[in-house]
N, C-alpha and C positions, 0 to 999 in steps of 0.2 A: 714450566711450560704453562701450567694453569694460571699462574700469576700474570704472565705476559698476556695470555688470552683475555683474562679479566680486565687488565689495564687497557688493552685495545678496544674491548667492548665499551668500557667507560668513556674512552675518548670519542668513539663513534657516537655514543648516545649524547654526549655533550655537544659535539659538532652538529648533530641533526636537530638539537633543540635550539640552536642559535636562531634568533629572529631574522638576522641578515643572511642572505645566501652567499655561499662560496662556490663559484663555478671553477671547474678545472678545464682550461682552454688549451686545445692542442695547437701546435705550431702550424699545422696545415689548415687551420680554420675549422676545427671540430669541437663541439661541446663533448668533453669526455666524461664528466661526472658533475654532481652537485651535492652539496651538503647544506643543511640549515635552510633558512628562508621560510620559516613557518608563520611569520606575521602576515596573514592574508590581507590585512588592512594597508600594508605597505608594499607587498610583493605578490606577484602572480606565482602559480605553481610552475616552476621551470623544469620539472622532471621530463616533460615531453620533448625537451630540446636535446636530450642526451643522444649522441650518435649522429646528430645533424650538423651540417656546416653552417657557419655564420651567414653565408650568402644564400642559403636556402630559407632562412627564417627572418632575416633582418633586412631593412631597406639597404640598397646597395652602398650608399655613402657611409652609413653607419657600420655596415659589415667591413668595409675597407678600413675604416678608422680603428675598429676593434682589432682587426688582424695586425695592423701596424704596431699597435700598443703591445699586444702579446708577443709579437716577434722581437720587438725592441727589448722587452723585459728579459726574454730568453737569451738574446744575443749579448746583452750588457751584464746580465746577472744582477741587475739592480732594480729596486722598487720603481714602478711607474705609476703615476696618478693621472686620472682623467675625470672630467665632469661631462655629463651628457644628459640630454632630455629624450625620453622615449615613452610612448604610449603602448599599453598592452595590445591594443588592436593593430599595432604596426608589426607585431611579432607573431609569426606562424607557430602554432602548436602549443600555446600556453593557455591556461584557464584561470578563472577567478581573478582576484587581485583588484587593486584600485582602478578607478576610471579616469580617463583623461591623461594628458601628458604628465609624466613624473620626472623629477630631477634626481640623478644619482651621482654619487662620488664613488669611483672604483679605485681600489688599490691592487696593483697587479705585481706579482712576484714569481720568479721562476721556481719550478719544482725540481727537486734533486734528480739528476739524470738517472734513468733506469726505472723510475717509479712507474712510468707509463710506457707504452710501446713507442712513443715519440716524445720529443721535447715538449714540455707543457708549462703552463703557469697557472697559479691560482688567481682568481678574480673575485675579490671581496667587494660586493656591491652594497652601498649604504644609501637608503632613500633620504635625500636632503630637501625634499619639496617644501616642507614647512619652513626650513631655514631660508630657502630661496624666496619664498613669498614674503617673509619678514624683511629680508634685505631689500626687496622691491618696494615694500611699503615705506621703509626708512628712506630709500632713495627718492621716492615720490614726495615724501614730506619735506625733504631737504631742498627740493627743487621747485616746489609748487606753492603758489599763494592759496591759502586755505579757503578763502571766500570765493574766488573766481575760477580756481583751477587753472589759471594761467601760470606761466613761469614767474617765480619771484625775482626780485631785483638782482640779487647776487648771482643766481644761476643764469639769468637772462644776459647779464653783462658779460659773463664768461662765454656764453653762447655767441654773442656778437663778435667777440674776439676770435673765436674759432672760425666763424663764417667769413670774417674779414681776412683771416690768413688764407683760407681756401680761395677766396676771390682774387687776392693778390697773386697767389701761386699759379692759378689757372687763367689769369688775365680775364676774369669775368666781372660782370657788373654786380653791384650790391647797393641797395638803397635802404635808408632808414626813414621811418615815419614816427613822429611823436605826437600824441593827441592829449591835450589838457582839457578837462571838463571845466566849463566856466562857472557853473552855478552850484557846484557840489557843496560848498560851505553854506550857501544860503539854504539849501535843502536840509542839511543836518542841523543847522542852527534853528530852523523853523519847525522841523518835524521830528528830529531825533535821529539817532544812529541807525535804528532799524530801517527807516525810510532811506537813509543814506546808503546802507548796504544794498537795498533794493535798486537804488540808482546806479551804483557801481556794477552790480550784476547785469543790469539792463545794458549798460555801455559795453561791458565785456562780451556779452552774447552777440551784440550787434557787430562788434569788431571781428569776432570769430566767424560769424556768418559771411562776412565779406572777404576776409583774408583766406579762410579755408586752408588749402594745402600750399598756398603760395609762399608762406614764410612762417616765422615764429613770433609769438606775442608775449610780452612781459608786462607785468604791473609794476611800475617803478615806485609809485607811492600811492596814497589813498585815491587820488584823482588823476593820475598820470599813467598813460599807457605808451608802450613803444613797440614797433613792429620792425623786424629785420627781414628784408626781402632779397634772398640770394638770386642772382642772375636777372634782376629787374632794374631797369633804368629809372631815373628820377621822374621822367615824364609819365611813365606808367604808374609809378608809385604815387604820383600826385592824384591820378584818377582813382586809385584805390583808397587814398586818404579821404578824398571828397565823398566817395560812396559810403565809406564807413561813417563819416560825420553825418551824412544825410540819413543813414540808417539809425544812428543814435538819436537824432532829432525827431525821427518819425515815431519813436516809442513813447507811449504814454505811461506815466508813473502815477499810480493811485495813492493819494495822500490820506491821512487819518480822517480828515473832515469830509471825505467824499469827493473832494476836488481832484483834478489831475494836473500834472505838470510835465514838461518835457525838458530834455537836456540840450544845451548848446556846447560847442567846443571850439578850440583853435588847434590847428595842426601845422607842424613844420615837416618839411621833406628835404632830404639831401641824399647824395650818393657818393660813392668812392670815386675820387677824381684822379688820384695819383697813388702809385704804389707805396710811397713813403708815408701816406696818411694813416694814422692809427685811429682807434675807436674814439679817443678823446677829441680829436679834431672833428670827427663826424658829430659827436654829441654837442660840441660847442656850436657847430653850424646849424644843427637842427633846432637847438634852443634859440639861437639868434633869429631863425626864420619865424618862430612863434612870436617872439617879442616884436619883430617887425610888422606882424599882422595885427597885433593888438592896437586898438584905437582906430582901426581902419575898417572898411567894409569887407575886406578879405578875411576869411576864416581859415584859409589854407595858403601857405606860402612855401615856395621852393627857394633854397639858398645853397 
């Protein structure tokens, strides 16, 4: 008997020393018990939740979600996994712990019948906020042009395909704008890549200030930008392109010798005209529009 008691004490001591908390969650929506969770840099003190129901301490949507997962684990007898984001100030009755929204991965498994007064499941919560932030950074780097913070070519072209599919499916308008800077090579050849980068940033900021929430902007190459505008007709896209070009031209770029220069551009505009058109058709047409404008007084052309 002494040996059994000693073993139980050892197991309890080990469980309580765990950095990650293990909640015992009742089928009726009650926090029945908690062990572990001593890492206050990762978890709040959840002991104040014991005896309370999920809907008393959690936001309603989160409480409903938790209850479904626990009941599914109990009914199926199988492990359930869930990821969720929760801030300590959203939970009634907890203290200390990290600030701001935290990401958790929970593993939920039913407890043997008869252990508690009602069917229950253990809920092992693991703080994965650092991993989530790293994943977000990797995703950002894979989709973003490092200089301008616009979408890079590969990601943007995929985005165009997605928006094109949505437009065809919902019978909505969609327009493309392509803007080519005219004098970028002259600037870099004359003043170096640092001034060239400044010119690109100037153009990118000007386009962003005009497009805002109307669409998505990508940097296709060093001096070429494209904008996809969901639910925008070509006639309106033409006005947006003109305003973006005027905004680009209005910016003054300071050169190393104290002089200033400005940027000029040509732009092509097109729109989705038939459901069978794909992104390549639109790209060819918008490029043809730019080529048609070159050598003329027009700096913006619809095709």
